[in-house]
MDAnalysis code that builds the backbone (N, CA, C; Angstrom):
import MDAnalysis as mda
import numpy as np

u = mda.Universe.empty(153, n_residues=51, atom_resindex=np.repeat(np.arange(51), 3), trajectory=True)
u.add_TopologyAttr("name", ["N", "CA", "C"] * 51)
u.add_TopologyAttr("resid", np.arange(1, 52))
u.add_TopologyAttr("resname", ["MET", "PRO", "ALA", "GLY", "THR", "THR", "THR", "ALA", "ALA", "LEU", "VAL", "THR", "ALA", "VAL", "GLU", "GLU", "TYR", "ARG", "ALA", "GLU", "SER", "GLY", "ALA", "GLY", "PRO", "LEU", "ALA", "ARG", "GLY", "ARG", "GLU", "GLN", "VAL", "LEU", "SER", "GLU", "ARG", "TRP", "CYS", "GLY", "ARG", "ALA", "ALA", "HIS", "GLY", "ASN", "GLY", "GLY", "VAL", "LYS", "ASP"])
u.atoms.positions = np.array([
    [-40.302, 178.502, 4.118],
    [-41.319, 179.404, 4.610],
    [-40.680, 180.772, 4.810],
    [-41.301, 181.834, 4.277],
    [-40.733, 183.169, 4.440],
    [-40.747, 183.629, 5.900],
    [-39.848, 184.533, 6.218],
    [-39.821, 185.124, 7.555],
    [-41.075, 185.977, 7.757],
    [-41.388, 186.244, 9.012],
    [-42.581, 187.024, 9.332],
    [-42.613, 188.387, 8.665],
    [-41.463, 189.076, 8.601],
    [-41.433, 190.401, 7.979],
    [-41.677, 190.316, 6.472],
    [-41.164, 189.273, 5.848],
    [-41.403, 189.067, 4.416],
    [-42.882, 188.800, 4.177],
    [-43.462, 187.965, 5.017],
    [-44.882, 187.648, 4.895],
    [-45.724, 188.900, 5.108],
    [-45.365, 189.714, 6.093],
    [-46.106, 190.944, 6.364],
    [-46.065, 191.883, 5.162],
    [-44.899, 192.007, 4.527],
    [-44.771, 192.865, 3.349],
    [-45.629, 192.344, 2.200],
    [-45.647, 191.047, 2.022],
    [-46.465, 190.444, 0.970],
    [-47.945, 190.672, 1.246],
    [-48.361, 190.453, 2.471],
    [-49.764, 190.655, 2.831],
    [-50.169, 192.111, 2.603],
    [-49.299, 193.045, 2.940],
    [-49.589, 194.465, 2.725],
    [-49.793, 194.756, 1.245],
    [-48.908, 194.237, 0.409],
    [-49.020, 194.459, -1.039],
    [-50.298, 193.838, -1.592],
    [-50.614, 192.640, -1.154],
    [-51.823, 191.963, -1.623],
    [-53.062, 192.724, -1.156],
    [-53.050, 193.187, 0.079],
    [-54.201, 193.931, 0.610],
    [-54.417, 195.231, -0.159],
    [-53.349, 195.925, -0.516],
    [-53.477, 197.142, -1.314],
    [-54.079, 196.823, -2.685],
    [-53.612, 195.756, -3.302],
    [-54.161, 195.348, -4.604],
    [-55.633, 194.963, -4.461],
    [-55.959, 194.233, -3.407],
    [-57.337, 193.806, -3.184],
    [-58.249, 195.009, -3.019],
    [-57.799, 196.010, -2.266],
    [-58.608, 197.200, -2.048],
    [-58.873, 197.950, -3.353],
    [-57.885, 197.970, -4.232],
    [-58.024, 198.666, -5.515],
    [-58.865, 197.882, -6.512],
    [-58.702, 196.563, -6.528],
    [-59.306, 195.750, -7.586],
    [-60.551, 194.981, -7.164],
    [-60.736, 194.788, -5.851],
    [-61.851, 193.976, -5.378],
    [-61.558, 192.489, -5.426],
    [-60.309, 192.122, -5.758],
    [-59.921, 190.710, -5.829],
    [-60.003, 190.062, -4.444],
    [-60.140, 188.766, -4.406],
    [-60.178, 188.032, -3.146],
    [-59.099, 186.968, -3.123],
    [-57.870, 187.327, -2.758],
    [-56.768, 186.362, -2.795],
    [-56.878, 185.292, -1.717],
    [-56.205, 184.200, -1.969],
    [-56.124, 183.095, -1.023],
    [-54.675, 182.967, -0.578],
    [-54.445, 182.927, 0.713],
    [-53.094, 182.780, 1.257],
    [-53.068, 181.568, 2.174],
    [-51.938, 180.901, 2.206],
    [-51.797, 179.727, 3.055],
    [-50.578, 179.925, 3.952],
    [-50.736, 179.589, 5.217],
    [-49.626, 179.734, 6.134],
    [-49.859, 178.922, 7.397],
    [-48.826, 178.850, 8.215],
    [-48.916, 178.085, 9.460],
    [-49.175, 178.965, 10.667],
    [-49.085, 180.269, 10.498],
    [-49.223, 181.193, 11.613],
    [-50.676, 181.623, 11.777],
    [-51.442, 180.883, 12.554],
    [-52.868, 181.138, 12.713],
    [-53.139, 182.532, 13.278],
    [-52.402, 182.957, 14.280],
    [-52.631, 184.266, 14.894],
    [-52.376, 185.384, 13.881],
    [-51.289, 185.284, 13.126],
    [-50.997, 186.308, 12.122],
    [-52.034, 186.308, 11.015],
    [-52.466, 185.142, 10.591],
    [-53.502, 185.062, 9.557],
    [-54.764, 185.779, 10.008],
    [-55.155, 185.554, 11.247],
    [-56.357, 186.204, 11.758],
    [-56.175, 187.711, 11.881],
    [-54.971, 188.154, 12.166],
    [-54.706, 189.594, 12.298],
    [-54.685, 190.279, 10.935],
    [-54.052, 189.650, 9.945],
    [-53.849, 190.268, 8.648],
    [-55.001, 190.093, 7.676],
    [-55.815, 189.082, 7.877],
    [-56.859, 188.756, 6.902],
    [-58.241, 189.104, 7.444],
    [-59.114, 189.500, 6.545],
    [-60.489, 189.769, 6.947],
    [-61.215, 188.501, 7.341],
    [-60.762, 187.381, 6.804],
    [-61.369, 186.083, 7.101],
    [-60.277, 185.031, 7.018],
    [-60.243, 184.131, 7.993],
    [-59.217, 183.079, 8.027],
    [-59.891, 181.733, 8.220],
    [-59.588, 180.777, 7.349],
    [-60.095, 179.414, 7.472],
    [-58.935, 178.544, 7.928],
    [-59.184, 177.678, 8.877],
    [-58.132, 176.858, 9.456],
    [-58.311, 175.401, 9.081],
    [-57.205, 174.649, 9.093],
    [-57.214, 173.247, 8.696],
    [-58.185, 172.395, 9.490],
    [-58.559, 172.847, 10.675],
    [-59.497, 172.083, 11.486],
    [-60.936, 172.348, 11.093],
    [-61.142, 173.115, 10.027],
    [-62.491, 173.404, 9.549],
    [-63.088, 174.677, 10.119],
    [-62.404, 175.295, 11.056],
    [-62.924, 176.527, 11.655],
    [-62.674, 177.735, 10.769],
    [-63.579, 178.686, 10.812],
    [-63.462, 179.937, 10.061],
    [-63.651, 181.082, 11.044],
    [-62.785, 182.086, 10.958],
    [-62.910, 183.248, 11.824],
    [-63.010, 184.501, 10.964],
    [-64.102, 185.240, 11.106],
    [-64.289, 186.513, 10.379],
    [-63.740, 187.655, 11.182],
])
């Protein structure tokens, strides 16, 4: 599993690409709080979705 700073850099790059292209990437991780902070929408293994 990448370190938090590596993950943050990846999320930033993906978000920039998404903004330019309109793509909707899927990311998987164990850090629920970070996922909710970095993503416009986060789905969790328990079936919950947070917009």
